[in-house]
C-alpha positions as CSV (number, residue, x, y, z in Angstrom):
1,M,13.0,0.2,20.4
2,D,14.5,3.6,20.8
3,F,17.8,2.5,19.3
4,L,16.0,1.0,16.2
5,D,13.9,4.1,15.8
6,S,17.0,6.4,15.9
7,E,18.8,4.1,13.4
8,L,15.8,4.3,11.0
9,C,15.6,8.0,11.5
10,Q,19.2,8.4,10.4
11,M,18.8,6.0,7.5
12,G,15.6,7.7,6.3
13,P,17.2,10.1,3.9
14,Y,19.6,7.5,2.5
15,L,16.7,5.0,2.0
16,S,14.5,7.6,0.2
17,F,17.5,8.7,-2.0
18,L,18.2,5.0,-2.8
19,G,14.5,4.5,-3.7
20,W,14.6,7.6,-5.9
21,F,17.9,6.6,-7.5
22,L,16.5,3.1,-8.3
23,H,13.4,4.6,-9.8
24,E,15.3,7.0,-12.0
25,F,17.7,4.2,-13.0
26,M,14.9,1.9,-14.0
27,A,13.2,4.7,-15.9
28,A,16.4,5.5,-17.8
29,L,16.9,1.8,-18.6
30,L,13.3,1.6,-20.0
31,Q,13.8,4.7,-22.0
32,L,17.1,3.4,-23.4
33,A,15.5,0.0,-24.3
34,A,12.6,1.8,-26.1
35,W,15.0,4.0,-27.9
36,R,17.1,1.0,-29.0
37,Q,13.9,-0.7,-30.2
38,L,13.0,2.4,-32.1
39,Q,16.5,2.6,-33.7
40,L,16.3,-1.1,-34.8
41,S,12.7,-0.9,-36.2
42,G,12.4,2.8,-37.0
43,P,13.4,5.0,-39.9
44,A,17.1,4.3,-39.4
45,A,16.6,0.7,-40.2
46,Q,14.7,1.6,-43.4
47,L,17.4,4.0,-44.5
48,S,20.1,1.3,-44.6
49,P,20.0,-0.5,-47.9
50,P,18.8,-4.1,-47.9
51,C,21.5,-6.8,-48.4
């Protein structure tokens, strides 16, 4: 098990960075989706003249 432990020890920083990156990426996607929804149903949609 020493080999596996050392492998995990070396992978630790990469795994934590990957987890952080995925978390940030998902947060950004959610923010973007919320912003798009706001743009579609917000004041900008009311400013455009109705057809």
